[in-house]
C-alpha positions in Angstrom: 142.8 136.4 73.2 142.1 133.6 70.6 144.3 131.2 72.5 142.4 132.0 75.7 139.0 131.4 74.0 140.3 128.1 72.6 141.6 127.0 76.0 138.2 127.9 77.6 136.4 126.0 74.9 138.6 122.9 75.4 138.0 123.0 79.2 134.3 123.0 78.7 134.5 120.3 76.0 136.6 118.1 78.3 134.1 118.5 81.2 131.1 117.6 79.0 132.9 114.7 77.4 134.1 113.1 80.7 130.7 113.7 82.3 129.1 111.5 79.6 131.6 108.7 79.0 131.9 108.1 82.8 128.2 107.4 82.9 127.1 103.8 83.4 124.4 104.3 80.9 126.9 105.4 78.3 129.1 102.4 78.9 126.2 100.0 78.9 124.6 101.3 75.7 128.0 101.3 74.0 128.6 97.7 74.9 125.2 96.8 73.3 126.8 97.6 69.9 128.4 94.2 69.6 125.2 92.5 70.5 123.3 94.5 68.0 125.8 93.7 65.3 125.5 90.0 65.9 121.7 90.3 65.9 121.9 92.0 62.5 123.2 88.9 60.9 121.8 86.2 63.2 118.1 87.3 63.5 117.3 87.0 59.7 118.8 83.5 59.7 116.7 82.5 62.7 113.6 84.0 61.2 114.1 82.0 58.1 112.8 78.9 60.0 110.1 80.8 61.9 107.2 78.8 60.3 108.6 75.4 61.4 106.0 73.4 63.4 103.1 75.6 62.5 99.9 73.5 63.0 97.3 74.2 60.3 94.1 72.4 59.3 92.8 72.3 55.8 89.1 72.5 54.9 88.8 71.7 51.2 85.3 72.1 49.7 86.2 71.8 46.1 84.8 69.0 43.9 85.0 66.2 43.0 85.2 65.3 46.7 86.7 62.1 47.9 86.9 60.3 51.2 89.7 60.8 53.8 90.0 59.5 57.4 87.3 61.4 59.4 85.3 62.8 56.4 85.5 64.0 52.9 87.7 66.6 51.1 88.3 68.1 47.7 91.1 67.8 45.2 93.4 70.6 46.5 93.9 69.4 50.1 96.4 66.5 49.6 98.9 68.3 47.3 98.6 71.4 49.5 99.3 69.4 52.7 102.4 67.8 51.0 103.7 71.2 50.1 103.2 72.5 53.7 105.1 69.5 55.0 108.0 70.4 52.8 107.9 73.8 54.5 108.1 71.9 57.8 104.6 72.9 58.8 102.3 70.4 60.4 99.1 70.2 58.2 96.1 68.1 58.8 93.2 67.6 56.4 89.8 67.8 58.1 86.2 67.1 56.9 85.0 69.5 54.3 81.8 70.1 56.4 83.8 71.3 59.4 82.4 74.6 60.7 84.7 77.6 60.8 83.6 78.4 64.4 84.9 75.0 65.4 88.3 75.9 63.9 88.3 79.3 65.6 87.7 77.6 68.9 90.6 75.3 68.3 92.8 78.4 67.7 91.6 80.0 70.9 92.4 76.8 72.8 95.9 76.7 71.2 95.3 73.3 69.6 96.2 74.7 66.1 97.9 77.8 64.8 95.4 78.3 62.0 93.1 76.9 59.3 92.8 77.2 55.6 89.4 77.2 53.8 89.2 76.4 50.1 85.6 77.1 48.9 83.6 75.1 46.4 84.6 77.5 43.6 88.2 77.7 44.8 89.6 76.6 41.4 87.5 79.2 39.6 88.5 82.3 41.5 86.7 81.9 44.8 88.3 83.5 47.8 90.6 81.2 49.7 91.0 82.3 53.3 93.5 81.6 56.0 92.9 82.5 59.6 95.4 82.0 62.4 97.5 83.4 65.2 100.4 83.9 62.7 98.3 85.8 60.2 100.5 88.9 60.8 103.6 87.0 59.9 104.7 88.3 56.4 107.2 85.4 56.0 104.5 82.7 56.7 101.9 84.4 54.6 104.2 84.9 51.6 105.2 81.2 51.7 101.5 80.1 52.1 100.3 82.4 49.3 103.0 81.0 46.9 102.1 77.4 47.7 98.4 77.8 47.4 98.8 79.6 44.1 101.0 76.9 42.6 98.7 74.0 43.8 95.5 75.7 42.5 97.1 76.5 39.1 98.3 72.9 38.8 94.8 71.6 39.5 93.4 73.9 36.9 95.9 72.5 34.4 94.9 69.0 35.2 91.2 69.9 34.8 92.0 71.3 31.4 93.8 68.0 30.6 97.2 69.5 30.2 99.8 66.7 30.3 101.6 66.4 33.6 105.0 66.8 31.9 103.9 70.2 30.6 102.6 71.3 34.0 106.0 70.4 35.5 107.8 72.6 33.0 105.3 75.4 33.5 105.6 75.5 37.3 109.3 74.9 37.5 110.6 77.4 40.2 112.4 80.4 38.9 115.8 81.5 40.3 115.7 85.4 40.4 118.6 87.0 42.1 118.5 90.8 42.6 121.9 92.4 43.1 122.9 96.0 43.9 125.7 97.5 41.8 126.6 100.7 40.0 128.7 98.9 37.3 131.9 99.6 39.1 131.6 98.4 42.7 131.3 94.8 43.8 127.7 93.6 43.5 125.8 92.6 46.6 122.3 91.5 47.5 119.8 94.2 46.7 117.7 93.6 49.9 120.8 93.4 52.1 122.1 96.7 50.6 118.8 98.4 51.3 118.6 97.3 54.9 122.2 98.1 55.6 121.7 101.6 54.2 118.5 102.0 56.2 120.2 101.0 59.4 123.0 103.4 58.7 120.5 106.3 58.2 118.6 105.3 61.3 121.7 105.1 63.4 122.8 108.6 62.3 119.3 109.9 63.0 119.3 108.3 66.5 122.7 109.5 67.5 122.3 113.0 66.2 118.9 113.3 68.0 120.3 111.9 71.3 123.4 114.1 71.5 122.1 117.2 69.9 119.2 117.2 72.3 121.8 116.5 75.1 123.4 119.9 74.3 120.0 121.7 74.6 119.3 120.0 77.9 122.7 120.8 79.3 122.1 124.5 78.5 118.6 124.5 80.0 119.8 122.7 83.2 122.6 125.3 83.8 120.2 128.1 83.1 117.6 126.9 85.6 120.2 126.3 88.3 121.8 129.8 87.6 125.2 128.1 87.1 125.2 129.7 83.6 125.5 133.2 85.2 128.8 132.2 86.9 130.2 130.5 83.8 129.4 133.4 81.5 131.2 135.7 84.0 134.5 133.9 83.3 134.0 132.4 79.8 132.7 133.9 76.6 129.3 132.6 75.6 130.7 131.6 72.1 133.4 129.5 73.8 130.9 128.0 76.2 128.5 127.0 73.4 131.3 125.5 71.2 132.7 123.6 74.2 129.4 122.0 75.0 128.9 121.0 71.4 132.4 119.6 71.0 132.3 117.7 74.3 128.9 116.1 73.8 129.7 115.4 70.2 132.9 113.8 71.1 131.1 111.3 73.3 128.6 110.7 70.5 131.3 110.2 67.9 133.2 107.8 70.2 130.0 105.7 70.7 128.9 105.8 67.1 132.5 104.9 65.9 132.5 101.8 68.1 129.2 100.7 66.8 130.3 101.3 63.2 133.5 99.4 63.6 131.8 96.5 65.3 129.2 96.5 62.5 132.0 96.3 59.8 133.7 93.5 61.7 130.5 91.5 62.1 129.7 91.8 58.4 133.2 90.8 57.4 133.0 87.6 59.6 129.3 87.0 59.1 129.6 83.4 57.9 131.8 82.4 60.8 129.3 83.9 63.3 126.4 82.1 61.7 128.5 78.9 61.9 128.9 79.3 65.7 125.2 79.4 66.1 124.6 76.4 63.9 123.2 78.4 60.9 124.5 78.1 57.4 125.1 81.2 55.4 122.3 82.2 53.0 122.9 82.8 49.3 122.5 86.6 49.5 125.8 88.5 49.8 125.8 91.2 52.4 127.9 94.2 51.4 131.0 94.7 53.5 131.8 98.2 54.8 134.9 99.6 53.1 137.1 102.1 54.8 135.9 104.9 52.5 132.3 104.1 53.5 133.1 104.3 57.2 135.0 107.5 56.6 132.1 109.1 54.7 129.6 108.1 57.3 131.7 109.5 60.2 132.4 112.8 58.4 128.7 113.4 57.6 127.8 112.4 61.2 130.3 114.8 62.6 129.3 117.8 60.5 125.6 116.9 60.6 125.8 116.7 64.4 127.4 120.2 64.6 124.6 121.5 62.3 121.8 120.3 64.4 123.6 120.7 67.8 124.0 124.4 67.0 120.3 124.7 66.5 119.5 122.9 69.7 122.0 125.0 71.7 120.2 128.1 70.4 116.8 126.6 71.5 118.2 125.9 74.9 119.3 129.5 75.2 115.9 130.8 74.2 113.9 129.0 76.9 113.9 129.0 80.7 112.7 125.6 81.6 112.7 122.0 80.3 109.0 122.1 79.7 109.4 125.0 77.2 111.8 123.0 75.1 109.2 120.5 74.0 107.4 123.0 71.7 110.4 125.1 70.6 112.4 122.1 69.4 109.5 120.6 67.5 110.4 122.3 64.1 113.9 120.9 64.3 112.7 117.4 65.2 110.2 117.5 62.3 113.0 118.5 60.0 115.1 115.5 61.0 112.2 113.1 60.7 111.2 114.4 57.3 114.8 113.7 56.1 114.5 110.1 57.4 111.2 109.8 55.5 113.1 110.4 52.2 115.2 107.2 52.8 112.9 105.2 50.5 113.2 107.7 47.6 117.0 107.6 47.8 117.1 103.8 48.1 114.8 103.2 45.1 116.9 105.3 42.7 120.2 106.3 44.3 121.5 107.8 41.1 118.3 109.6 40.2 117.7 113.4 40.2 115.6 113.2 43.4 118.3 111.5 45.3 120.9 114.0 44.0 118.8 117.0 45.2 118.0 115.5 48.6 121.6 114.6 49.4 122.8 118.1 48.5 120.4 119.8 50.9 122.2 120.5 54.2 119.1 119.6 56.3 119.2 116.0 55.2 122.5 115.3 53.6 124.0 113.9 56.8 121.3 111.2 56.9 120.9 110.4 53.2 124.4 110.8 51.6 126.1 108.0 53.5 123.2 105.7 52.4 123.4 106.8 48.8 127.2 106.4 48.8 126.8 102.9 50.3 124.4 102.0 47.5 126.9 103.1 44.9 124.7 106.1 43.7 127.1 108.9 44.5 130.5 109.7 43.0 133.4 110.9 45.2 132.9 114.4 43.6 129.2 114.4 44.6 130.1 113.4 48.2 132.7 116.2 48.4 130.3 118.8 47.1 127.5 117.6 49.5 130.0 117.7 52.4 131.2 121.2 51.4 127.6 122.5 51.3 127.0 121.0 54.7 130.2 122.5 56.2 129.3 126.0 54.9 125.7 125.7 56.1 126.9 124.5 59.5 129.2 127.5 59.8 126.4 129.9 59.0 124.0 128.1 61.4 126.6 128.1 64.2 127.3 131.8 63.7 123.6 132.6 64.0 123.2 130.2 67.0 126.1 131.9 68.8 124.5 135.3 68.5 121.2 133.9 69.9 123.1 132.0 72.6 125.1 135.1 73.6 122.0 137.0 74.5 119.6 134.2 75.4 121.6 132.4 78.1 121.1 135.3 80.5 117.4 135.9 79.6 114.7 134.5 81.8 110.9 134.6 81.7 108.8 134.4 78.5 110.2 133.0 75.2 111.4 135.6 72.7 109.2 136.4 69.7 110.4 136.5 66.1 111.1 140.2 66.1 113.2 139.9 69.3 115.2 137.0 67.8 115.9 139.1 64.8 117.3 141.9 67.1 119.5 139.3 68.8 120.9 138.2 65.4 121.8 141.8 64.6 123.8 142.4 67.8 
């Protein structure tokens, strides 16, 4: 009997797996993995020079004013323009009496990207304003803010008659390098470690949502077409549910595994890839994915998928149409999204008590533990304990889902209430 159930389950799993991997959409999205991996290392390098060629005009109303071609200007404009040229911007100093509406018209006509206004009291705390079509660019605004701050502070020093040699020493750039390490693992760029961990959590969330929801939709589709009645007549509901979860999950694991391996390969040969596109490597070291990190990620994805797919299979068995699934699946969706919202808490202190608790809870450990382990915040023992809790929880959820599935797949009409669901669980 057990062998027959296993055989039936494998038949259903094979059908679900082949139905998905033979799809053109599956092949196309899977092949996007290498492009996404290259973009992961190439886009930041390309964005580093995003401000090149930015046309900006400077209206400096500070005093004492002096004459420039086309009008007069204050004492900040010239050193500020020199600094902007070093950033490969294209600054131009305009008359201090230029009206702001004139500059806004020039932005509208695409003659300039933006303009900077230094008021008369700019050296004494007056508000310095920049307006432009790149005002939303965090990279451009960070560079502009740093430059304006340095120039204004230097002019304040000159006004206070501080020797130029002292000013040079005061404003000498600092070299601050933030690295991620737990004292044992190889150190890596803190920002790179965070974004890599974030991408891992997001990829897990995306794949679990896509393929767990796929299980629910497959159940609903077969219920609405009455195919389910024929299938249940020859196969036990438990084997049918397990086969669907295994088949759909196998396709998801194959796709996610390809993405993960391509990501590890891209990170390992990052410098060579940047060289092909004519970009030199930056000083920040990107963490390479070790075999243990890939293994931990795949294990948590696999068990986490079964955890949520069992819930979605039960949801599919409870409803009679695709429209009904939108409301019934909302609690599960919110549970997943809430776990992703905790990514910041884990990344800020991967070895803290909050991260420990969050990565032990089965609802979110599949999303958060791989990230925490990647950041060096979890020991192998903690990973094993979290995985064990998730496995036991998955077994309990799957058992409850199987009972709901057994009764619900042949139920049509209105959705069951809470008391009716409890009766199904007691069968």
